[in-house]
N, C-alpha and C positions, 0 to 999 in steps of 0.2 A: 573846958574840954574842946578839942578840935573836932568839928563836924564837917562832913562833905556830903554831897548828894551825887550818887552815881547811878548809871543805868547799865543793866546787863543785857547785851544783845543776844538775839537768837542766832546761833552759828551752827554750821555743819561741824561735825566732830573733827574732821581733818583740819578745818580752818582754826578751830579752837586750840587744837594741839600745836599747830604751827605758831600761833600767837603766843601761847604759854611758853613754848620753847624759847622763842625770841626774848620774851620778857624775863625768863629765868637767867638768860645769858647777860642781859643788859640792865636789869633793874633789881637792885639788892632788896627791894621791898615787894617784889612780885608775889611772894607767897601770902601777903597780907590780904589781897583781894583777887578774885578771879578776873578774867577778861571783862573790862568795863570801859565805859566812857564817863569822864568826870563832867557833870553838869554844873555843879557849884564846887569850887575849890575850897579846901578846908578853911573854916573860920572858927574863932573862939565863940562858943555859944552853949547855952544850957538846953539839952534836948527837950525837956518838958515845956520850955517856953516856945519852942518852934513846932512841936508835934502837930498841933491842930492846924496851923497854917500849911504845913507841908502836906498833910492828909487832904486838905481842901484842894490844894493845887493839883495833887496827884489824881484825885478823883475826877477833876474837871478837865484834865488834859489828855488828849488822844495820843496814842503811840506815834512816834516820829519815824516814818519809813524812809530809808535811804540806802544807798549802795556804795560801797567802797570798791573802786575798780582797780586800785593799785596801791602799792606801798613803796 
């Protein structure tokens, strides 16, 4: 199974809509996931083998604040 790790940003609704419109026009897979950042690109893995490690890292990692000023 292909697994990826993504983060869903907190966005103002107008920004979310703008990004989703852009994605719909340019990415044929846009409907598969909402607006996100890919942290780990897809790899072949078994979810049960990674679940504990992913949970440990997620619990011990603080949110990453950043600002996108332009596109």
